[in-house]
C-alpha positions, 0 to 999 in steps of 0.5 A, a space after each residue: 321660490 316654493 317648489 311646486 307640489 302635486 297630489 296623487 291625482 296631479 292636482 297642483 297644491 298650495 303649500 305653506 311656502 306659497 302662503 308667504 310668497 303668493 298673491 291670491 286673486 279671487 273674483 267679485 260677487 258682492 261689492 260691500 261684503 267682499 271688500 270686508 271678507 278680503 280683510 279677513 284673509 288679510 288678517 290671517 296672513 294671505 295676500 288677497 286681491 279682489 278682482 273687480 275688473 268689468 267690460 265685455 272682454 271678461 265674457 269673451 275671454 271666458 268664452 275663449 276657454 269655457 264651453 258656451 253651454 256652461 253656467 254664465 257665472 262660470 264663464 264670467 268668473 273664469 274669464 275674470 281670472 284668466 283676464 287678470 292673469 293676461 293683464 301683466 299686473 301680477 307675477 305669474 310665478 307667485 300668483 294663486 287663484 281661489 274659488 268657492 266649491 259648495 259640494 252640492 248638486 249644482 254645476 257650481 261645484 265643478 267650477 274649480 275643474 273647469 277653471 283648472 281646464 281653462 288655465 292649462 289651455 291658456 298656458 297657466 297650469 303652473 298657477 295653483 287654485 284654492 278651493 274655498 269650502 267647509 266640506 273637506 272637498 279639497 285640502 291644501 297645506 298652505 290654506 286652512 279654514 278655522 273656526 275663528 276665520 268662519 266667525 270673522 267671515 260670518 261677521 263680514 257677511 252680516 255687516 255687509 247685509 246691514 250695510 246693503 239694506 240701509 244703503 238701499 233704503 236711504 239712497 233713493 231719497 238722499 237730499 245730499 247725493 252720495 251720502 249713503 255710499 260714503 257712509 258705507 265706505 267709512 264703515 267698510 273700512 272701520 269694520 275691516 280694521 277691527 276684524 284685522 285687529 282681532 275684534 269685531 265679531 263676537 256677539 257683543 261687538 256685533 250688537 255694538 257695531 250694528 247699533 252704531 250703523 243703524 244710528 249713523 244711517 238714521 241721521 242722513 237727510 232724507 226726503 220721503 215726500 215722493 213715493 218710489 216704485 219698490 223693486 226686489 231682486 232675486 235669482 242665482 246667487 252670482 247674478 243676483 249680486 255681482 254687477 258684472 254678472 247682471 249688467 249693473 242691474 242695481 245701478 240701473 233700477 236706481 237710475 229709474 227712480 226705484 228703491 231696491 231691495 236685495 235679500 241678504 247673503 246670510 239667508 243664503 248661508 242659513 239655507 245651505 246650513 239648514 239643507 244639511 239638517 233637512 237631508 238628515 231628516 229626509 234621508 237619515 244621517 249621522 247624529 253627530 253631524 246633525 248635532 254639529 250643524 244644528 250648533 252652526 244653525 243656532 249661532 247663525 240665528 243668533 247673529 240674525 236676530 242681532 241684525 234684526 233687532 239693530 235695524 228695528 231700533 230706527 222705525 224708519 227702516 224696514 228690517 229683514 224677515 227672520 229666515 224661519 219666516 221666509 222658510 214658512 212661507 213656501 209651505 204648501 208651494 214647494 218642497 224643502 227637498 228642492 235644494 239645488 242651487 238656490 232651490 226653494 229659497 228663491 221661491 220663498 224670497 219672492 214671496 217674502 219680498 211681495 209680503 213686505 212691500 217689494 212686490 215688483 221683482 226681478 228674477 235674475 236667471 243665468 243661462 242654463 241654470 235649471 234650479 232657477 228656471 224651475 224655482 224662479 220662473 216656474 213658480 211665478 204663477 204659484 206665487 201670483 196665486 198667493 199674492 196678486 200683487 206680485 208683478 214679476 219679470 224673469 230676465 236671462 243673463 248670458 253672453 248672447 243676451 243684450 243689455 238693451 233687451 234686458 233693460 227694455 223688459 225691466 222697464 215694462 215691468 216698471 211701467 206696470 209698477 208705476 201705474 199700480 203705484 199711481 192707482 194706489 195713491 189715487 184711490 188708496 182703498 181700491 185694489 189697483 187694476 193691474 196688480 198681479 198682471 203678468 209681464 210677458 215679453 217675447 
C-alpha cells in the first residue's frame, strides 16, 4: 500500500506509487466528450472512472458539506464525489479524486479547496485530490500533464464537439428513433480505441476521422418536412453541458420537439487561451510566454478549421462558426477584458446563435455566478438591439429552484418561438410580430 505523503502546506500528495494502485474518480460534465477523455487517461496508465450518478441526493449531499451560498456547480460536483465515496463501491484506501482548476478569477479555481474541506468534514481526509490544470498551480509526482496528453485531450474535445453537433442536428428529424445516439456511441468507442492505441490525434488522423463521421451521419434517414423550433443553449460551462446541473435540459427541449444547439467546448478552450494573449496585450507580460501561448492558439485554430471543413463537406449540416468570427461579433457590445468565468464569450455565443438561426436561447445561470448574471442576463437588452429576433430566457439553477418552474419558464419562451415560426411560414417576407419580444416571468 502506498505511503501517504504531504507537502509543506499539509496537502496530501498523489504519488507515483498511488498511480499504480489508485482509482481516480472525476465528475461528469459533457457526456460525449468526457467519455472519450476518460480513455485518454487510461492510455497513460491511470485507472479513471467517470462519475455519472444523478438524483436529488447529489445536491443534498453537497449542501451537507458546502455552504449554500457557494456556486451551484461546486455543490453538485463535491456532492457527486462524496456520494461516490459513500456508496461503498470503491476501496477508500485506494481511491483518489480529480477536479479541474483554472487559476482565473472565477470561484471555480477554489473548488479544490472546498472539496478538501468537505472531505475532512466527511471523514475522508486520506483521499488525495488531484488538480487538473496547465497553470502549474499544484503538482503531484504521480500525475503529469504532457504535451502528447494535451494533444489527445484536444482531439477528444474536437471529436466530442463534432459528434454533439451532428447528433443534435439529426436527432429531431430521425425516421428510425435512436439512430443518432447509436452512431455517437459507436464512434465514441472507436475514437477512444484509437486514442488508446496511440493514434487518432494528429492533424491527418483528425481530418480522416471527422470526414468519416460527417459522412456516416449524412447517411441517416431524416425527415425535414416539418420545421422545428431551433433553440440554443448558453451559460456557465457546467450547467450548460451537464444533465445533472441543468435538470436534463437538452432532453427536455427534445421532448418539446425542438432542435437544440450547444456551442462546442473547443470555443471555450480557445477563449481561455486567447485570454492569456489579451492579458499581455492589455497589461504587458513576458514575450516568451506570449510566443508559447500564440503557438497553442494557432494549433487550436488549425484543429478548428479541420472540424469546420469536415462539416461543410455535407451541405445538409450547419458548421460551427469560427472562434475569430464569434469574437468579432461582440466588438462594441462588451470589452475583451471582461473574461471572468465565461466572460464576453457568453455574450458572443448568444449573438452567434441568433445570427445562425438559433434565435431562441436558454441562458443557464447557476446561483451566485456574477459573470453569468452580468454577461448573460445583463446583456440581453443589448443583444436584442443588435438582433431583434433574439428570444432569450435566463434560467437560474440552484438547490432551491424547482424543475417545474424552470421548465414552465422555458415553455413560455417556446410558445413565443412557435408563434414566430408559424408567422414566418405563413408570411415568409413579413417580420414576425413577436420577434425580439422579451420573455418576462416573475
